[in-house]
C-alpha positions as CSV (number, residue, x, y, z in Angstrom):
1,M,33.8,-22.3,2.3
2,D,30.2,-23.4,2.0
3,F,29.0,-20.1,3.5
4,A,31.1,-18.1,1.0
5,L,29.7,-20.1,-1.8
6,A,26.2,-19.4,-0.6
7,V,26.9,-15.7,-0.4
8,L,28.4,-15.7,-3.9
9,T,25.3,-17.5,-5.3
10,F,22.9,-15.1,-3.6
11,A,25.0,-12.1,-5.0
12,I,24.9,-13.5,-8.5
13,V,21.1,-13.9,-8.3
14,V,20.7,-10.3,-7.1
15,V,23.0,-9.0,-9.9
16,I,21.1,-11.0,-12.6
17,L,17.7,-9.6,-11.4
18,A,19.1,-6.0,-11.2
19,L,20.4,-6.3,-14.8
20,A,17.0,-7.6,-15.9
21,F,15.3,-4.6,-14.3
22,V,17.7,-2.2,-16.0
23,L,17.4,-3.8,-19.4
24,A,13.7,-3.9,-19.2
25,G,13.4,-0.5,-17.7
26,G,12.1,1.0,-20.9
27,G,8.9,-1.0,-20.6
28,R,6.7,2.0,-19.8
29,E,8.2,4.0,-22.7
30,N,7.6,1.1,-25.1
31,V,4.0,0.9,-24.0
32,V,3.5,4.6,-24.6
33,G,5.1,4.2,-28.0
34,R,2.8,1.3,-28.9
35,R,-0.2,3.4,-27.8
36,L,0.8,6.4,-30.0
37,A,1.5,4.1,-32.9
38,A,-2.0,2.5,-32.5
39,I,-3.6,6.0,-32.4
40,A,-1.7,7.1,-35.5
41,K,-2.6,4.0,-37.4
42,G,-6.3,4.4,-36.4
43,V,-6.3,8.0,-37.5
44,G,-4.5,7.3,-40.8
45,S,-6.8,4.4,-41.7
46,G,-9.6,6.8,-42.5
47,S,-12.2,4.9,-40.5
48,G,-14.1,8.1,-40.0
49,S,-15.0,7.2,-36.4
50,P,-15.1,10.3,-34.2
51,R,-14.5,8.3,-31.1
52,L,-11.4,6.1,-30.8
53,K,-11.6,3.6,-28.0
54,L,-8.3,3.5,-26.2
55,L,-7.7,0.4,-24.1
56,R,-5.2,0.9,-21.3
57,D,-2.4,-1.6,-21.4
58,E,-1.8,-2.7,-17.8
59,V,1.9,-3.0,-17.1
60,L,2.4,-5.2,-14.0
61,S,6.1,-6.0,-14.7
62,S,8.9,-4.6,-16.9
63,L,9.7,-8.2,-17.8
64,P,7.4,-9.1,-20.7
65,A,7.0,-12.8,-19.9
66,F,6.3,-12.1,-16.2
67,N,3.9,-9.3,-17.2
68,R,1.9,-11.7,-19.3
69,L,1.8,-14.2,-16.5
70,L,0.6,-11.5,-14.0
71,L,-2.1,-10.3,-16.4
72,R,-3.8,-13.7,-16.1
73,A,-4.0,-13.5,-12.3
74,T,-7.0,-11.7,-10.8
75,W,-5.1,-10.7,-7.7
76,A,-2.4,-8.8,-9.6
77,G,-4.7,-5.8,-10.2
78,R,-5.6,-5.6,-6.6
79,L,-1.9,-5.7,-5.7
80,R,-1.3,-2.8,-8.0
81,G,-4.0,-0.8,-6.4
82,F,-2.6,-1.6,-3.0
83,I,0.9,-0.4,-4.1
84,A,-0.7,2.8,-5.6
85,Q,-2.4,3.5,-2.3
86,A,1.0,3.4,-0.6
87,G,2.4,5.9,-3.0
88,V,5.4,3.6,-3.8
89,N,6.8,3.8,-7.3
90,I,7.3,0.1,-8.0
91,L,5.6,-2.4,-10.3
92,P,3.9,-5.4,-8.7
93,G,6.2,-7.7,-10.6
94,K,9.3,-6.1,-9.2
95,L,7.8,-6.2,-5.7
96,I,7.1,-9.9,-6.1
97,L,10.6,-10.6,-7.4
98,C,12.2,-8.7,-4.5
99,S,10.1,-10.7,-2.0
100,A,11.2,-14.0,-3.7
101,V,14.9,-13.0,-3.7
102,L,14.8,-12.0,0.0
103,G,12.9,-15.1,1.1
104,F,14.9,-17.6,-1.0
105,G,18.2,-15.9,-0.1
106,L,17.6,-16.1,3.6
107,Y,16.4,-19.7,3.2
108,L,19.7,-20.5,1.6
109,L,22.0,-18.5,3.9
110,V,20.5,-19.3,7.4
111,P,21.4,-23.1,7.4
112,Y,25.1,-22.1,7.2
113,V,24.7,-20.0,10.4
114,Y,22.1,-22.2,12.2
115,P,21.6,-25.6,10.6
116,H,18.0,-26.2,11.1
117,P,15.4,-26.3,8.3
118,L,12.5,-24.9,10.5
119,V,14.5,-21.8,11.4
120,A,15.6,-21.3,7.8
121,L,12.0,-21.6,6.6
122,L,10.7,-19.2,9.3
123,L,13.3,-16.5,8.4
124,G,12.7,-17.1,4.7
125,V,9.0,-16.4,5.2
126,I,9.8,-13.3,7.2
127,G,12.2,-12.1,4.5
128,A,9.6,-12.8,1.7
129,G,7.0,-10.8,3.6
130,A,9.3,-7.8,4.4
131,P,8.7,-5.9,1.2
132,M,4.9,-6.3,1.4
133,A,5.0,-5.2,5.1
134,Y,7.0,-2.1,4.0
135,V,4.3,-1.3,1.4
136,A,1.6,-1.8,4.0
137,V,3.2,0.5,6.5
138,R,3.7,3.2,3.8
139,R,0.0,2.7,2.7
140,A,-1.3,3.2,6.3
141,K,0.9,6.3,6.8
142,R,-0.2,7.8,3.5
143,L,-3.9,7.2,4.2
144,R,-3.5,8.7,7.7
145,A,-1.9,11.8,6.1
146,F,-4.8,12.0,3.6
147,E,-7.4,11.7,6.3
148,K,-5.7,14.4,8.3
149,S,-5.8,17.0,5.5
150,F,-9.1,15.9,3.9
151,P,-11.3,18.3,6.0
152,E,-9.1,21.2,4.9
153,A,-9.7,20.2,1.3
154,I,-13.5,20.1,1.8
155,D,-13.3,23.6,3.5
156,L,-11.3,24.9,0.5
157,L,-13.9,23.5,-1.9
158,G,-16.7,25.1,0.1
159,R,-15.0,28.5,0.1
160,A,-14.3,28.3,-3.6
161,V,-18.0,27.5,-4.4
162,R,-19.1,30.3,-2.0
163,A,-16.9,32.8,-3.9
164,G,-18.7,31.9,-7.1
165,H,-16.1,29.5,-8.7
166,A,-17.1,26.3,-10.4
167,F,-16.7,23.1,-8.5
168,T,-14.0,22.0,-10.9
169,T,-12.1,25.2,-10.3
170,G,-12.2,24.4,-6.6
171,L,-10.7,21.0,-7.4
172,E,-7.8,22.7,-9.1
173,M,-7.3,25.0,-6.2
174,V,-7.0,22.0,-3.9
175,T,-4.2,20.6,-6.1
176,T,-2.1,23.8,-5.7
177,E,-2.9,24.9,-2.1
178,L,-2.8,21.6,-0.1
179,P,0.1,19.2,0.5
180,E,0.4,15.6,-0.6
181,P,-1.3,13.1,-0.8
182,V,-4.5,15.2,-0.9
183,A,-3.2,17.4,-3.7
184,G,-2.1,14.4,-5.8
185,E,-5.4,12.5,-5.5
186,F,-7.5,15.6,-6.3
187,K,-5.2,16.4,-9.2
188,I,-6.1,13.0,-10.6
189,V,-9.8,13.8,-10.2
190,F,-9.3,17.2,-11.9
191,D,-7.3,15.7,-14.8
192,E,-9.8,12.9,-15.3
193,Q,-12.8,15.1,-15.6
194,N,-10.7,17.7,-17.6
195,F,-9.9,15.1,-20.2
196,G,-13.5,14.1,-20.7
197,L,-14.3,11.6,-18.0
198,P,-17.7,12.4,-16.3
199,L,-17.4,13.9,-12.9
200,R,-19.4,11.0,-11.4
201,D,-16.9,8.5,-12.7
202,A,-13.9,10.6,-11.6
203,L,-15.3,10.9,-8.0
204,T,-16.1,7.2,-8.0
205,N,-12.5,6.5,-8.9
206,L,-11.3,8.7,-6.0
207,A,-13.4,6.6,-3.6
208,E,-11.8,3.4,-5.0
209,R,-8.3,4.8,-4.8
210,V,-8.6,6.1,-1.2
211,P,-10.5,3.5,0.9
212,I,-11.5,5.9,3.6
213,V,-15.0,6.2,5.0
214,D,-14.9,10.0,4.9
215,V,-14.1,10.0,1.2
216,R,-17.1,7.7,0.5
217,F,-19.3,10.1,2.4
218,F,-17.8,13.0,0.4
219,V,-18.4,11.3,-2.9
220,T,-21.9,10.1,-2.0
221,A,-22.9,13.6,-0.9
222,L,-21.6,15.1,-4.1
223,L,-23.4,12.5,-6.3
224,V,-26.7,13.0,-4.4
225,H,-26.4,16.7,-4.8
226,K,-25.7,16.3,-8.5
227,E,-28.9,14.3,-8.9
228,T,-31.2,16.3,-6.5
229,G,-29.7,19.7,-6.2
230,G,-29.4,21.8,-3.0
231,N,-27.0,24.1,-1.2
232,L,-23.5,22.6,-2.1
233,V,-21.8,25.1,0.3
234,Q,-23.9,23.9,3.2
235,I,-23.4,20.3,2.3
236,L,-19.6,20.7,2.3
237,A,-19.6,22.6,5.5
238,D,-21.7,20.0,7.3
239,L,-19.5,17.2,6.0
240,S,-16.3,18.9,7.1
241,R,-17.8,19.5,10.6
242,V,-18.8,15.8,10.9
243,I,-15.3,14.6,9.9
244,R,-13.7,17.0,12.4
245,E,-16.1,15.7,15.2
246,R,-15.1,12.2,14.3
247,F,-11.5,13.1,14.7
248,K,-12.2,14.6,18.1
249,L,-14.0,11.4,19.2
250,L,-11.2,9.3,17.9
251,G,-8.7,11.3,19.9
252,E,-10.8,10.7,23.1
253,V,-11.0,7.0,22.4
254,R,-7.2,6.8,21.8
255,A,-6.6,8.7,25.1
256,R,-8.8,6.3,27.0
257,T,-7.3,3.2,25.5
258,A,-3.7,4.3,25.8
259,Q,-3.1,2.1,28.9
260,G,-4.5,-0.9,27.1
261,R,-2.3,-0.4,24.0
262,L,0.7,0.0,26.2
263,T,-0.1,-3.2,28.1
264,A,-0.6,-5.0,24.8
265,A,2.8,-3.7,23.5
266,I,4.5,-4.9,26.6
267,L,2.9,-8.4,26.5
268,I,3.9,-8.7,22.8
269,A,7.5,-7.7,23.4
270,L,8.0,-9.6,26.6
271,P,8.7,-13.2,25.4
272,P,11.4,-12.3,22.8
273,A,12.9,-9.8,25.1
274,M,13.2,-12.4,27.9
275,I,14.9,-14.9,25.6
276,V,17.5,-12.2,24.7
277,I,18.1,-11.2,28.3
278,L,18.3,-14.8,29.6
279,R,20.7,-15.7,26.8
280,G,22.9,-12.9,27.9
281,L,22.7,-13.7,31.6
282,N,22.7,-17.5,31.5
283,P,23.4,-18.9,28.0
284,D,23.4,-22.5,29.1
285,Y,19.9,-22.2,30.4
286,V,18.5,-20.9,27.1
287,N,20.8,-22.7,24.6
288,L,18.9,-25.9,25.3
289,L,16.1,-24.5,23.1
290,F,18.6,-24.2,20.2
291,T,20.6,-27.3,20.7
292,D,18.0,-29.9,21.5
293,P,16.2,-31.5,18.5
294,V,12.8,-30.6,19.9
295,G,13.8,-27.0,20.8
296,P,13.3,-25.4,17.3
297,Y,9.8,-26.9,17.1
298,M,9.0,-25.5,20.5
299,L,10.3,-22.1,19.4
300,G,8.3,-22.3,16.2
301,G,5.1,-23.2,18.1
302,A,5.8,-20.4,20.6
303,A,6.3,-17.9,17.7
304,L,3.0,-19.0,16.1
305,L,1.1,-18.6,19.3
306,Q,2.8,-15.2,19.8
307,V,1.6,-14.0,16.4
308,I,-2.0,-15.2,17.1
309,G,-2.0,-13.6,20.6
310,S,-0.6,-10.4,19.3
311,A,-3.2,-10.1,16.6
312,L,-6.0,-10.8,19.1
313,L,-4.6,-8.3,21.6
314,W,-4.2,-5.6,19.0
315,K,-7.7,-6.2,17.7
316,V,-9.1,-5.7,21.2
317,V,-7.3,-2.4,21.9
318,N,-7.5,-0.9,18.4
319,I,-11.0,0.6,18.4
320,R,-12.1,2.1,15.1
321,V,-14.3,5.2,15.0
């Protein structure tokens, strides 16, 4: 009966949050409407100013009260950039609410299955971190895809400049000839400079959106060329060659460290796998960890040491080039 009541409470909370998201889903359209109204009011006022300063209204949540709260936090902007780098179409406020619902829901439900506060707290923390972990995995995957296609984008820019096209025309060609996410990021650069933003600022924004060393080299080389001049085709060709050589060196490093990474994976997976196997072979031998009052604390300490050891092992075998 208590478990059914907890499940019902959790379902009601999820439904209420879903309805709030749906009812506030027009937040972006309302923001656009307010911007257009402000522009029309500024034009109709006859101020005579040829330049109308438009301040971008940051939308961090579709819930107005929560959005105002997040706007006061300095970390909310960094979280939005982190989500944008992952290519996930979700507002930071919605991600935070999803984490809160998962974490609090597991914290409420676990005691009805295994009545111990430490286990409930541990699973609640894991549930709260699951959405952020998903975004982090998507971000890493997207940055790897960008890094893989980036030399082709540089080669395409070089061929476009060699053929006599303007550099901005080469940017447009990248947006149509190459796959995502390279095409999308270069499209943002092309649109920004096409709408009046200086090319220097558009390239700087690219380096901020894509935190990859190769992109910083690319932006720095272009900015130096813009200031000092030189053979842009040769600069792009040399940059593409250096990036490809780095990929070749990275492949050799990964091949030589494959045994170490496999050993680290086995050592990380061995303790939880042994608990599962022993519980299946001899349940009375392992159940002492779950029935004794000291057992959950020992499991919590072992889990903490496991996380620390896994982080150290992965840092040793994960060599960056």
